[in-house]
N, C-alpha and C positions, 0 to 999 in steps of 0.2 A: 356745427357743423364747427370741424377744428383746422386750423392747417395742416396741422403736424399730423398726418396721417400714415397707413400705410403704406400707399404710390410714391408720397414724398418720402418716408424714408429709404425703398427700393433705386427711388430715382436717387437722389442724395450719397448714398454707397454707391453705385455704378460710375455716379461722377467723381468723388473722390478717387474709383480707380483708376480711373480715367486720368483723372492728374497725373497722379502718381506714374501710372505707364508712360505719360509724356513728359517725366521727367527724367524719368529712368534713361530714354533716349535721351535727354540733350544731354544727361548725365555720359552717354555712349560715346553720346557725335563730340562731347567735348575735349572728350578723352584721346578719342582717334584723331582730331584733328590735333592735340599736343606735341603724341606719338609723332605727328605729318613734320610740324614745324620742327620738333628735335632735329629728328634725322636731315632737315636741312641745312639746321644753321650747323651739321657738323665739315667738318673738312675734309675731302678728301687728298689727302695725300701721296705722293709716290713713291714706288719700293723703288727709292737708288740708294747709293755713296751718300747721301745728305741726311734719309733717317736717321739713322743713329744718331748723327749728331744735336739735329734737332730736337730728341725728344732727351737726349744729356741734358742739354743748355734748358729744358725747361724745364718750372717749378716744381722744386723734389721729385725730378727725372719723371713726369709722370702728363702723358696730353689727357684729359678727362673724357675727350669723348671725340671718337673722329672715325673715318672709314679710311680702306685701303682695300685695293682690287691686287689678286691675283694668282696662282697657279699653288694647288695642291705638288708638295713636294714631303718628304720625309728624310731624317738624316740614316735610320735603321730598318733595317729588315720589313720589309708592307708584306702588309694582309693578303691572303690568297681567298677567292671563292675558291668553298668545296665541291660544288658542281662544276666550274670552269678553272683551273689552275690556274690559265692562262691571264684573269685578270685580278689584276694588282689595285691598291685601296691602303685607304688609312681605318676606313671604319667598315666593319663588317656586322651585318646583321642577319641571322635567321633566324626564321618562324613557324612552326608547325601548325597548321590549325583542323582541327573536325569537322567536316559538313554532315549533317542529319536536317533528317525529316523528324517534325516535329507536330503530334496532332494540338488541332485548336479546340477547346471541347468549345466555344461560346459561337465561333465562325464553322465547326465542323468543319472544318478543311484542314490541309497537312500545310508545313508554311518553313522555308527552308531555315537553319541555322548554322550560324557558323559561330565556335569555339577554339579561341586560343588553346595549345595541350604545351604548347614550351616555343621558350623563345631564349636565344641567346646573341650577345653581342660583342665586338671585341674593336679596342680603339689601341693603336699607334700613335705616339705626340707625331705631329705633320705642324707644319710651315707655310708659309704663304711667300712665295718670290719671284720677280718676272729675270733674276740672274742671279749670276754665284754672286753678285757683289752683297745683297743685300737680305734678309729673307725678314719674314716677322713671325717664331709662335705663337698658334693659337690656342690658347686657352680654353677648358673644358665648353668643347661648342656644344656639348649636349641639350648645355643650359638657354639655349635660343632655342627658342617656338618654332626660331623657321628653320631652322637646321633637318627636322626629317625631308623638310622639303628637298633640299639637297642632293639627298643619300637616292640614289637611283635604283629601280628593280637591274638584277643582273639574271637569274632564274627565277622562274617561276613551273613549278610539275603537281600534279594535280595526280593519284594514286586513287582509283575505285573500290571501295570493298563489295569482293566480290561474297555472296548470302547464300543461304542453305534454308535448305525450303522451312528446317524448325527454325532459323534464326530469322526468316521474313514472319512464320507467323507470333514468333515470342516481339520482334517488331512491331507488328500489327497491334497487339495486347494490350502491350505497355504502352505505346504509344510514341515511340524514337524508333527512326529506323535511320541506320549511318549508312553514308552516304560515300563514305572514302577521305581521305587526308589528303591536304595541300601542302607546298614547302615553299618558302620563299627567302629570298634570300638577297639585300640590299644593298650597296657599296659604296659608298665615295673613293672614285677613281684615282687615280696619280693620276695630274691636269688635269683633274678639274679645272673652272674658272669659278671663284668664291668671290664675296663680295663681303667681307665682314667688319663695322660700326662697332668700336665699345671703345674699353680704355685702353691707350698702349703706354706704356711703360716698359725703363731700362732696367733693368733686373738680372742679378750670374752674368754681367757681361752680356749679357742676351739683351734682341727683342724682344716682348710683350704683347698681345691685345686680348682682354681679358672681360667680366664680366662688369661694366661701368659701376661706378658709384650708384647710390637711387638719389634718386631727382636730375643723372642729367640724360637718360634717354635706356632707352631698350637695345636690348644682347642681340647684335643680327649677327645670324653667319650663313650666309643664301647664294644661290645661286643667281636671281634673279641679281640688279644694278640698284644702285641706290635710289636712280633718279622713278624708276620702277618700283620699288619697296614705298615710296613716300604718296607714288600714287593709287596704292592698296589701300593705305592710309585714307588716304583723302576721298577714297572711293566708299569704302567703312562706315565715316565720320560724314557723308549725301544720303550713304544709306537710313543709316538712324536719326537725320536731323531730319528727312522727310518724314519716316514714323510720326516724330515731336512734332512737327507742325499741324498733320492732320489729326490726334490723339487729343493738341490741344487745340487747334480749332472746333473739330467735333465736341472740344466740352463747353467751348464759347457756346457754340448754338445750343448744347443742351443747359445752359445757365442762363440762358433766352429765354428757353421756351419753357420752365421752370418757373420762372421771375413771373411770364406772364400770367403763367394759369397760377398761382400763387395772390397777384394782385387781380383777378380776374375774384377766385375763393373771397377775397378779402374783401373786398367791393362789397362781393353778394351778404354776405356775413353782416355787412354793416347797414345793409339796406332790409336785414331779416332782422337787428337788430330794432332799428328803426319801427320796421311793422310792429313785431311786438310789444315798444313805447305805445305807439298808437293805438295796441287794441287795447291794451290797458286804460289808453284813457277813453275809448267806447264806451267802458266797462263803468267805469265810476260815472260818466254821463246817462249810462241807464239805470242806474242804480238811483242816480239823485232824482234823477227823471221819477222814477217812482216813489220815494218818496212822499216830494213833491204831490204826487198825486194820491198820496197813501195810499195806495193799493199795490199788486202786483203786477205784474206786465199782461195788461191783455193778450188771450189767446183768442179765436177765429178772428184775426183783423187781416186786413189787406193788405199789411206790411210787416205779418210775422213771421217769421222760420219759418218752409217750408218744410224743414225736416225736425226741429223742435214744436214750432205752433205754439209757442211761449216766448222765446226774445223777440224781438225787432229783428229786422236785417239792418245786419251792418258793416259789410263789407260786397266792393265788388269783386265778381270774379274774372281772371284774364287768362286770357282770349276772348272769353266768349259776350263777357260784359253784363253775364244773369246779375240780377242784384237781388239773391235769396235765401244765403244762408246770417246766422248769425253768428259771431266770434267761437263760442263752445262748440256752434256742430264742425262749425271751417275746421278748429284743428282735431277735431273727434271723427273727421275724416281718412277712413283704411287711404296709404302709399300706395300708388301713387293718384293722389287727391284728383277727382274728376265730379265738374257741376252735376247737383246731384239733377237741375231740370234738362241740360242737353247734350248729359255724358260726356260734352268734350275734357279733356286736357287739361289743368288749371296749373298755366304756370305760373303765376304770382294774386298772389292778389291785394285790396288795398281797401284801407278802413274808411267809412262815411260817416261824416259827423254832423248830428240835428243839430241844429242852433235852436 
C-alpha cells in the first residue's frame, strides 16, 4: 500500500481549494472593514462660511479625506427630462432596451432576454450647498461606485411590438421572438440631498471635492448618510467573515480526518511490513529444518498445508483462528482472501514459529 493514492490527491486538491477560498473571503472581509475604518475616520465638515478659510489654511490647500452633506444646486441651466420637462436635474440618463424571448435548446423552453440598444447621458456641473453663503463643487461624480444609487428613475415606459403571422412564424423558426422596447429615464434632481466623501481642495477660487488620492479611501457620492455607508461596509465584512470562518473550519475538520486516515494506513503498512519480515523468517526456518532432515518437507502429514499438501502449516488466519495453510499458499490466495477451511474472510494473518 502507498500513502499517496488517488483518494489522497483528490482530498488534498479539495483542501487546497477550500484554503484558497477561505483566504479570499478573509481578504474581502479585511478589505471592507478597512474601507469602513477609513470612512469613520473621515471628518464631517459643515457647509458654512468657515469652510472656505478652513480648506485654504490646510497644508497645500487640501483636506485629504473629509465628508460633507448638502443639497444639489447648479449655476447654469439645469437639465430636463425628455418625457417630463418639468423635472429638472444635473444628471440625466436615458436607456432603451430590447425585450425578446429566446429558445433554449438544452431546456427546450422560452426565456426572456433584455438587451440594451442605446444609452445616453448628460451632466452639467453642480455643487452642494445649504445656503447661498457656501458651496462645494462636485468633480467627476461618475467615478464613484455609489453615484448610480443616487440617480432616481423619473420615467419608465414599455412599448409592445406588434407582430404579424409571418413574423411569428419566422421568430418561432429562428428561436427569437421580439416582444417590445422599454425606455427608462433617470435623473439626479435639483434639491436632492447627497453625502460626498473625498478630497476637498481650494482651487481657482472655488471649493471642490473630488476623488481622493490612492490610500486615503473610496470616493463616495451617495444619497445615504455617512453612518449608513459605514454600516453597509461593515455588513459586507461580516458576510465574508462568516464564509471565511465556515470554509476555514471545514478545512480544519478535513485535515483532521485526512491525517487520521493516513495514520491508520501508515500503521497498517507497518504491520504488513512486520508480517512480511516474520514470514521470511518462517521460510528460513522451513529451509533450515529441511536441510537438517536432509530431505524435502514431507507430504501427507497431519501438519501439511491443506492447499499444497507439501509445506507445513505456517500461519494462523484471523478472525476464524484456523491454522491450515503455508505462507506460500496464503500469498497465492485470491483477493479478498478467504479461509480454505471455513470460507470466512481473512482480516489478517500471523506467522507461527516452530521451535
